[in-house]
N, C-alpha and C positions, 0 to 999 in steps of 0.2 A: 783304607780307613782304620782297620784294626791296628796297623803299625803306628799310625798317628796317635790313636787313642792310647796305645801302650806307651809310647814315648812320653806323652803328656802325663800319664799316670806315674811313671818312674821319675819324671822331673819333679812332680809334686811330692812324691814320696821322699825324694832326696832332699827336699826343702824342709822336711820335718826334723825335729831335734833327734839326736842319736838315740835318746831314751825312747822316743815314740817309735822310731824305726825298729829298734830291738824288740820292744814290747809287741808291736804288731806282727813282726816276723815270728816271734814265739807263739803268740796266742792264735793267730790266724793260720799260719803255714804249718808250724810244727804241732801245735795244739796239745801240749802236755797238760797234766793236771795243774790247776792254779797254784797249788803248794810248790810245785817245781818252779813255776814262773816266779813266784814270790821269792824263793830262795836264790834263784839265778840273778834277779834284779835287786835283791836286798830291800824289798818293799813288803808291807803287810798284804796278806791275801785280799783283805777287804778293799784295798786301793786299786787292785788290778782292773776291775770292771769300770769304775769311774775314770781311771786314767786312760783305759782303752777307748772309752766313749769320747773323751776330750781329744785324743789323738785322731780318731776317725772323723770327728767334727772338723778338726783343723785340716785334714786331708781333703774332705769334701769342699771346704771353703777355698782351698788352693786350686782344686780342680775346677770349681765354678768360676773362679777368677780367670782361669785359662780357657773358659768356654766349654768345658766338659760337663755334661749334665747326666 
């Protein structure tokens, strides 16, 4: 079951835009200060949180559509 869930997660993650994939990898996995994320992505610090929220919402919707709750 874990393997199936992981497969579905990565399939949904791969369906995200490249920008969302990079942002989520930085913010969730690497977790540097937002100033570094902003510099790396070339976006204002104040945009990181809202963009992250939109990316996570999109990921949740993709997973829900695939039957993952």
